[in-house]
N, C-alpha and C positions, 0 to 999 in steps of 0.2 A: 463448566466446572466438572471435572471428573468425579463420578459418584462412588468413591472408594467405600464409603461407609455403607451405602446401599448394597454394593457387591458383596462385602463382607457379611452383612445381616442375611442376605439370601444364601451365602455359602454356608454359614453356621446352621441355618435351618435345613438345607438340602442334605447336609452330610451328618448332621447330629454331632459334630465335633464339639467337645466342652469349650475350645477356644480356636478362634481363626484370627490371624492377624496378617497385615500387609506390611512389608519392609521394602526400603529403598536403600540404594547404596550411595554414600556420599563419595564421589570419585577422587576428591582431593585428599580425603583423610583415609579412605578405604574402609570407613566404618559402615556397617550395616544398621539402619536406625529404624526402629518400630514407629510407624506413623499412624496406623488405624487398627482397630480391633473390634471383635464381636464375640460375646461370651454367652453361654446357656445360662449362666447365673452371674450377671455383671456385678452383683453385690459382694460376691466372693472375692472379687479382684479389687475391690475399693482400696484396701490398705496397702496393695501391691502396686497397682497401675496408677491410681490417682495422684500420688506424689510425684511420680515420674512424668505423668501428664502436665502437671504444674511446672515441672522443670523445662519441659519441651517447648513451652512458650518463649524460653530464652534461647537466642541463637547460639549462645555458647555452651548450652547444656541439652543437647539432643538426648533421646532415649536410645542408648546404644545397646544393641542385643548381640553384637558380635563384630569381629573384624576379619577381613580377608587374611590377614598375616596369622591370626590365631586359630582360624577355623577352616579346615579343609572342606567342610560341608558347604560354607557359604562361597567358597572359591568355585566349587562344582556348580553351584546354581548361578552365580553372577559372571563367572569367567567362561565357563563351558556351556552355560544356559541348558543345563540338564536337571531333571528332578531328582530328589533324593528321598529316601525313607530311612530315618536315623533315630536314635534316642534323643530325647529333649535336651539332655545335659551337653550332647556333643555340638549343639548349635552354638553355644556360647564360646567354646574354645577354652583354652587355658593361657592366662588366667580368665575367668569368666567375667563378661562384661554386664551380665544381667543375672538377677537373682532366680536362677533356674531352679534351685532346690526349694526356694520359697514358693515359687509358682507350682511346682510339682506337688508340693505338700497341700497347697491351698485349694487346688481344683483337681488334684489327682491325675494329672497327665504326665505320661512317660514316653510316648512315641510321637514323632512328627513326620508328616508328609509336606514336602516343600516343592512348589512348582514356580518356575519362572514365568512372568506374564510378558508377553512380547506383543506390541501393538505397532503396526506399520514398519516391521523390521527393527523396532527399537526396544531394548529391554527397559520396560517401565518400572519393574520391581519383581517382588515375589510374593506369593500367597502361601501361607503356612497353615496346615490343619493339624491341631494337637489332640491326641486320643490317650485314653487312659490305658489301653493295651495296644498291642500290635494290631494295626488295621488289617482286615481281612480283604479277599479279592473284591468283593462288592464295594467296600469303602474306597479301595484304591480306584475302582473304575468310576465311582461317583465324584471323588475328588478330581481325578484327571479330567472328566467331562466338565466339571464346573470350572476348573482352571482354563480349559479351552473357551468356554462360554464367557468367562471374565475377560479373556483376552480380546474377544470380540466386542465386548462391551466397552473395553477401554479404547478400541479403534473407533467405535461409534462415538464415544465421548470426545476423542481427539478430533474426529471429523466434524462433529458439531461445533467445537470451539473454532477450527479453521474456517468453517462456514459462517459462524457468527462473526469472526473478524472480517471476512470478505464482505459480508452484508454491511457491517459498520463502515467499511471503506467505500462501499458503493453509495451508502447514504450520505457520507461526508463529501464524496464526489459530486453528487447531486446537489448538496447544499452549497458547495463552492460554485457549481455552475449557475445555480440560481442566484447567488450573490453577485456573480460576475454579469449576469444578465440584468439585474437590477441596476448595477453600476452603469452598464451601457444605457439602459433606459434613462437614467438620470443624466448621463453625459448628453445624450440627444435632447432631453428635455431642457437642459441648461442651454444648449445651443439654440433651440428653437425660441426659447423664451428670453434668451440673451441677444446675441448677435442678430439672429434672423428677425425678431420681433422689433428690435430697435432700428435696424436697416429699413424694414418695411414701413415703420412709423414715420422715420424721416422721409422716405419716398413719398408716403401719403401726404405729409405736410407740404413737400415741394410741389406735388401735383395740385394741391389746394392753392398754394401761391401762384402757380402757374395760370389756374383758372381765373384768379382775381385780377391779375395783370395782363391777361391774354389780349384785351381790346386796347388798353392803354400803352403797354411796353411790350411790344412784341419780341425784341431782342432779349429782354429779361425773361419772357416766358420761355423762350426756346432754351435758355440756359438752365432754367429750373427743370425743364422737361428732359434735358440731356442728363442732368444730375440724378433725377429720379430713375431714369432708364439705367444709369451706371450702377445705382444702389441695387436695382431689381437684378441686373445682370450678375452682380457680386454675389447675391443670394443664390442665384441659380448655379453659377459656376463654381463657387467656393463652399458656401454653407450646406446647400443640399447635396453636393458631391461628397462632402465629409460625412454627413449623416448617412448617405447611402452606403459608403465605403464601410463605415462602422457596423452597418446591418449586414451587408454582404459584399465583398469586393467583386466588382463587375469583371475585372480582368481575369479572375479565376476561371471564367467561362471559357477563355481562350487557352487554357492549360496552365499547369504549375509553373513551368519554366518562364513563360512570358510575364506571368503575374509576379513572380519573385524579381525578375529583372526590372519590372516597372516599379515595384516598391523600392528596390535599392537605388534606382534612378531618382526617385522623388525625394530620398533622404540624403543623398550624396551631396556634400558641400565641403565643409572643413574636414569631413571624414571620408577616407577612400574606401569604397565598398567594392569588393569584387564577387562575381558569381561564376562558379566552375560548375559544369554539368558534364557527367560521363557519357560516353557514346551509347551505352545500353539503355540508360534512362531516355536519352534523346529519341531512341528508336521507337519506343512505346509511347511517347508523349503525343497523344492524339485524343483530345476530348471527345471527338465523335465516336470513337471506338471504345471509350471508356477504359483505356489502358491503365490509367490511375483512377481508381474510384472517386467519386465526388467527395465522400467523407474524408478519405485520405488526402486528397488535393488540398482541401479547405483546411484541415488539421495541420498539414505540413506548412501551408502559407501562414497560418496563425503562429506557428512555432517561430518561423522566421520573423514575422512581424513584431511578436513580443519580445524576441531576442534583441532585435535592433532597437526597439523602443527603450528596453531596459539599459542597453549599452549606452545610448545617447543621453539618457536621463541621469545615469548614476555613475558610469564608469569613466567617462571622458577619454574615449579611445581615439586614436589617429587612423586606425585601420580595422575594418571588419571583413573577414572572408567567409563567403557563403558556399557551401559545397552540396550539390545534389547528386545522388548517385543511385544505383540499383546493384544490390549485392548479388552473389552467386546463388543465394537462396531465395532470390526474387524479393528482397525487402527493399522498400524505399528508404534511402539514407538521406537525412538532412543534418547538416553540421553548420553551426554558426560559431566562428571564433573571433574574439576581439582582443586587442592588446591593451584593454583599459586598466583600471586600477584593481580589478579583481576583489574578492571577498571570501570569507571563511563560510563555506557552505552550511555546516551544521548549525551555526549561530545565527543565520539569517532566516527569518520567516517569509515563507512565499506570499507574494501579493496575490490579489484576485486574478491578475492577468495570467500568471503561471498556473494558478489553480484551475482557472477555466480551461487552459490549454491541457491540463492533466486530464480533465474530464473528457475533452474532445478526443484526447488520444485514446482513452479507454473505449470510447465509442467505435474508434477506428482500429482497435486492438494493437495500439502502438506502445512503444516504450520510450520514456523520456529519461535523460541522463544529464547532469549538470556537474561540470568540473570546474573549479576556479581556484586560483592561488592569488593571495594578496600581492599586488605589484606586477603580476605576470599575466593578467587577463582572465577571460572566461570562456568556456566552450560549452555550448548547449548542443546535445546530439539526440536526434530522434530517429526510430526505426519503425517502419510500417510494413506488415506483411501484405503482399499483393498476390492475387490469383491471376497468373498469366497463363493462358493456355496455349499461346504460340510464341516461343522465343526464338524462332528460326532467324529472324532478322537481326538478333543480337549475337 
């Protein structure tokens, strides 16, 4: 939160001005609105500012102290971003939007120094110092120096807000990744305690039956033995392979391109899945030289995997096209486009799968984009920066 009140309190103390206030421009109405103030004698302003302060809580009744149309002074500050030294009466313009005469008689101010406050090249507002008499050179220097310091304070406050948002995004990303990892653990636990345990239990019973009839009915014992072996082989070839792939796809060790092609081949059935790879990416695809870093390979693979899974589960497409490429800026490009039912992107909450992908992409410094139109399909695009020291082959 920008500490406007603290800035003004410090400004009033440093300059000795009877009144210091902060104003901002409402660009739609061109009104200059008083938002925060600090006074040497706050009680002297109660009858003047407090009723206005009560009105300011209503969105339709701001504290208007001037307009750009009526006051050349405010045009100088807000349009030309220059400081001004003027009489208090000239701030309101004609007709006055603020009880300038009441303010002047109440606290005895006649002159104003107004400085625009700019933070990160953006005009945040203006700080006004009101004095009883024409300010001298020392007061001019003090007000200017404090306005410069106030601009830095605003920049720091804006930076803190940005950092806070980024921190919250990192924390949310970590939470999503943790949730996705917990879901993965749950899926594997259900697999082990469901299919794997049941098949092993049946195999155990078949081996027990085999032991009981081994001497009396050898053909029956052999059949039971073969059934037990088949169950164990199913566990080894199917269930353990699924769990292993969920933890880490072994095909990725051979490179991104063969891993994606293997994934597409395993899912292709009623859906036509194509994989296109440009020549530049093909030239650097060498796991031994780490042309595509491990983090980027795995994140890109998971993007394709999640996009395919979402398309198959929810979109009912007949075709999915996967494109892998390398941009001129040496960014790994992954695009998965389907012709399924599509959806309205803003209204759909991301599941743990895409949230997990987002977390992985942040680790790999990637950018994810989702475009979809109801009835026209979905396109998921991802870009990953790569550090390529030798592109002569490309």
